[in-house]
C-alpha positions in Angstrom: -38.6 -97.4 -1.2 -36.8 -97.9 2.0 -33.2 -97.4 3.2 -31.9 -94.1 3.6 -31.0 -91.0 0.7 -28.4 -89.2 0.6 -31.1 -85.7 0.5 -34.7 -85.5 2.1 -37.0 -82.6 2.4 -38.1 -82.2 5.8 -41.7 -80.9 6.4 -42.6 -78.9 8.7 -44.7 -81.6 10.6 -41.4 -83.7 11.4 -39.0 -81.7 12.9 -42.3 -80.3 15.2 -42.0 -83.9 16.7 -38.2 -83.9 16.6 -38.2 -80.6 18.4 -41.4 -80.8 20.9 -40.4 -83.4 23.5 -44.5 -83.7 24.3 -45.0 -84.2 21.0 -46.4 -88.1 21.1 -44.4 -88.6 17.6 -41.1 -87.5 18.7 -39.4 -90.5 18.8 -40.5 -90.8 14.9 -39.9 -87.3 14.7 -35.9 -87.7 15.9 -36.1 -91.1 13.6 -36.9 -89.6 10.6 -33.4 -87.8 10.7 -32.0 -90.8 10.1 -33.4 -90.9 6.8 -31.4 -88.4 4.9 -27.9 -87.9 5.1 -28.8 -84.0 4.8 -32.0 -82.4 5.8 -33.1 -80.0 3.4 -35.5 -77.1 4.5 -36.6 -74.3 2.9 -37.4 -71.3 5.1 -41.5 -71.5 5.0 -40.9 -74.8 7.1 -38.4 -73.0 9.4 -40.8 -70.5 9.8 -43.5 -72.0 10.5 -41.7 -74.6 12.7 -40.5 -71.2 14.8 -43.7 -70.1 15.1 -45.5 -74.0 16.4 -42.8 -74.3 18.8 -44.0 -71.0 20.6 -47.5 -71.6 20.5 -47.1 -75.5 21.6 -44.5 -76.3 23.9 -41.6 -73.0 25.2 -40.4 -69.8 23.4 -36.2 -71.9 24.8 -37.6 -75.0 23.3 -37.9 -72.0 19.8 -34.7 -70.5 20.3 -32.7 -74.6 21.2 -34.4 -75.9 17.9 -33.1 -72.9 16.4 -29.4 -73.4 18.0 -29.7 -76.8 16.6 -30.6 -76.8 13.3 -27.6 -73.6 12.7 -25.4 -76.6 13.8 -27.1 -79.1 11.4 -26.2 -76.5 8.4 -22.8 -75.5 10.4 -21.8 -79.2 10.0 -23.1 -79.8 6.0 -25.8 -82.2 7.2 -29.0 -79.9 6.4 -29.1 -77.0 4.3 -32.1 -74.5 3.7 -32.0 -73.6 0.1 -33.6 -69.5 -0.8 -37.1 -69.7 -2.6 -37.5 -67.6 -5.2 -39.3 -66.6 -7.8 -38.8 -69.7 -10.2 -40.0 -71.5 -7.3 -42.7 -69.6 -6.1 -44.2 -69.9 -9.5 -43.6 -73.3 -9.5 -45.2 -74.1 -6.1 -48.0 -71.9 -7.2 -48.9 -74.3 -10.2 -49.1 -76.9 -7.6 -51.6 -75.0 -5.4 -53.8 -73.9 -8.4 -52.9 -78.0 -9.7 -54.8 -79.2 -6.5 -57.3 -76.4 -5.8 -59.5 -77.7 -3.2 -57.4 -79.7 -1.5 -55.7 -77.3 0.7 -52.1 -77.6 -0.1 -50.8 -74.8 1.6 -47.2 -72.6 0.3 -45.2 -74.6 2.2 -45.7 -78.0 1.2 -45.7 -76.7 -2.2 -42.9 -75.3 -1.7 -41.3 -78.6 -0.2 -42.4 -81.1 -3.2 -41.0 -79.0 -6.0 -38.0 -79.2 -3.4 -38.1 -83.0 -3.3 -38.3 -83.2 -7.1 -35.3 -81.3 -6.9 -34.0 -83.7 -5.6 -32.6 -87.4 -7.4 -34.6 -88.8 -5.7 -37.6 -87.0 -4.2 -37.8 -87.9 -0.6 -39.9 -85.9 1.5 -40.0 -86.2 5.2 -43.5 -85.4 6.8 -46.3 -87.0 9.0 -48.7 -85.6 6.6 -50.6 -87.8 3.9 -51.3 -85.1 1.1 -47.6 -85.5 -0.5 -49.0 -88.6 -1.2 -51.7 -87.2 -3.8 -48.8 -84.8 -5.4 -48.7 -86.0 -8.8 -45.6 -85.7 -10.7 -45.1 -82.2 -13.1 -43.5 -84.4 -15.4 -43.2 -87.8 -17.1 -39.6 -87.7 -16.3 -40.2 -86.8 -12.6 -40.5 -89.7 -9.6 -43.3 -89.8 -7.6 -42.6 -88.1 -4.2 -41.1 -90.8 -1.7 -43.6 -89.2 1.6 -41.5 -91.5 5.3 -41.9 -92.2 8.0 
């Protein structure tokens, strides 16, 4: 699928590339932000991003990323949905269905969040999203970008 979408789930890999100036895919990460008018990031993604920026970049860059993300949320360009029991249950089912494929909780939550959107789009450099099939006949396959 090409073109832009209203909402897209942003995975850690794209956010890390966008916020870490030394990342080989920095430009691609920034460009991925233009794919959607509103980015959706789970609290799990934000925790991973913070940890990785602390490890790979610096504490200052990690805090700056939080500041930028907070500004995006405040301006309505990003959302951070709650991870409740229902979402955890859906994610656990994906993890069980793909046992042995190393689908972590964050990625399973991202897939479930994407299926809640009209166009299930995930912004990620991770190819394993492409293996996760729709759970129901009414769901479309995940559109993984860039």
